[in-house]
N, C-alpha and C positions, 0 to 999 in steps of 0.2 A: 333582512335576508329571507328569501322564500325557502320554506322547508315543507316537505311532504313526507310523512312517515307512514308507510303502509304496514299493515299487520293482519293476522288472521289466516294466513295460509297454512298448509299442512298436507298430510296424507289422508285421503278419503277414498272409500270404495266407489265404484261406479254406481250411480243412482243416489249417492249421498249429497249432503249440503254443506256449504261453508259460507260464512259471512266475512267479507274483507272490510277493513276500516282504513281510512287515511286521515290522519291528523294533520291539518294544514295551519301554517302560520306565516307571517311576514307579508301578507297581502290582504286585500279586501275580499275575503272568501265569499261573503254573502252576495257580492256584486259580480261574481265571476262564474262563467260556465266551467264545469269540471268534467273530466272524462277518465275512463279506465282504458288502458292499452294492455296488451299481453304479448309475450314472446315465447313461443314453444321452442323446445330444443332443436337446433339446426334450422330454424325457420325465421322469417323476417318478423319484425314488430308489426302487430296489427291492432287496429282500433276495435274496442269492444262496445262501449256505450258512452253516451254523453248526457249530461243533465244541465239545463239552462238555469238562469237565476230565478225563474218562476216555477221550476219543478218539471218543466217539459222534458221528456226523455226520448232518446232514439237508441236503437240496438242494432248490432250487426245481425244478419239473418240467422246465423248458426246458434245464437244464444237467445233469440227472442222467444219469450214464453217461459224461459227457464231462469234467466237472470233478471234482477231488479236493482237498478241504481237509485240511490236516494241520498239526501243530504240533511244535516242538522246544522243550520246556520248559527244557532246559539252555541254549539260546541265546535264550530269550525271543522266539522268532520264529514267526510264523504264515505259512503258505504256501497258495497256490491254484494247483494244476497244471491248466492248461486245454488240453485236446486237442480235435481236430476243430472248431476254431473256425469260427464262422459270422459273416456280416456283422452280424447282429443282436446279436452279443456286443460290438460296438463300444460303449465306455462308459468313463467314469472309474470305476475300482474303488477302494473304500475298505475298510480294515480297521476294525472296530468293536469297542469294549469298552463294555459297559453296566455302569457302576459306580453311583455316586450320581447321575450323569447319563450321557448317552450320549456317548462320545468317538469321534470319527471323524478319522482322519489326513487328510493333504493329498490323498491319492488318487494313482493312477497311471493314465495314459491308455492304453487298449488300442484299437487301430484295426485292424479286420479288413477288408482290401480288396485287390483284385488290381490 
């Protein structure tokens, strides 16, 4: 059974930082590209970043230079380091694995507010 357990969200002031983690199990993590999506209140789900099996990364324009996606294959864990957070980064963040179907964990809420 594929499981994706995201954590690390919380309330942070604009300009602050958070690191999200996603513990993965039930599939070959090291052999899989992984990504982060987010959904802001009242808005559609959007893709944030992807990391391939060799560590290559891509980011959506609005987070490039501020967010860093990484992975620890020994721990089956995906990370998202978020710096210089803005109010518009407020959203539920999900880690995503695209296997036979798309798997998305329960998400972790990030609220950027003063």
